N, C-alpha and C positions, 0 to 999 in steps of 0.2 A: 848369479842364480842360486848358489848355495846359501848366501846370506839371506836372500828373500825367503827361501824355504825355512831356514832356522827362525827368522823373524815371524813368519806365519805360524809355525809350530808353537813358538813361545806365546804368541797372541792367543791362539786357540786354547792352549793349556791354561793361560791366565783367565780366559773367559769361562772355561769349565770350572776352575777353582772358585771363581766368583759365584757362579751359579750354584755350586755345591754348598757354599758357606752363606751367601747373602741373599739368595733368592727366597721367594715365598715358600717354596717346597724344598727347604734346605736339609742338610744331613741331620741337624738337631731335631727337626720335626719328624723326620723319618725314624730316628732312634726312639723318640717319645712314642710315636704311633706303634712301632714294633713292640715296645715294652707293654703298652696297653693291649695290643692284640694278644700277646702271650698270656697276660693276666686273664683276659676274657676266655681264651682257650682253656686255661686251667679251671676257671669257674664253670665253664660248660661241662668239663669232665666230671667235676664234683657234683654238679646238679644231675648229670646223667646217672652217676652212681646212686645218688639219693633216690632218683626216680625208679631205678631198678629195685632198690630195697623196699620202697613204698609199694611198688607193684606186687612184690612177693608177699608183703604184709597183707595187702588187700585180698590176694588170692587165698592166703591161709585163713584169713577171717571169714571168707565166704565158704570155704570148704571144710574147715575143722571146727566143729561146734564146741569141743572141749577148750580149744584155744580161745574162741570167741567168749566163752563163759569166763575164762581166766582173766581176759583183758577187761571185761565189763566189771567183774567182781573187784579186781585190783584198782582199776582206774576210777570207778564210780562208787566204790565201797558198797556194792550190792551184797545182800545176804539172802540165803534161802530161808524159807519159813522154818522157824524153830532155831535158827542160828543166832548167836549174839556177836555183835561187832564191837571190838574194843579199839579205840583210837588213842594213841599215845603222842604227846608232844615230843618233838625232836630236841 
């Protein structure tokens, strides 16, 4: 009886190891997917931070006219009447 139990335990263990290594959903696939999942989580956090910053920027542009003017003047090289704009090559 004891030999049968040992043989059965060994057989089950070998079957489990085979499934773990050689099956379609093996440990290597799991490791690869886990790594990909972690990378996607990191990217999601980065995009979420960027989204928060952009939301703040939008809110500031809508509420602060002086900031809006600064952004327009700097980004689009706008000048007020009577001003002269000098552009220099870098």
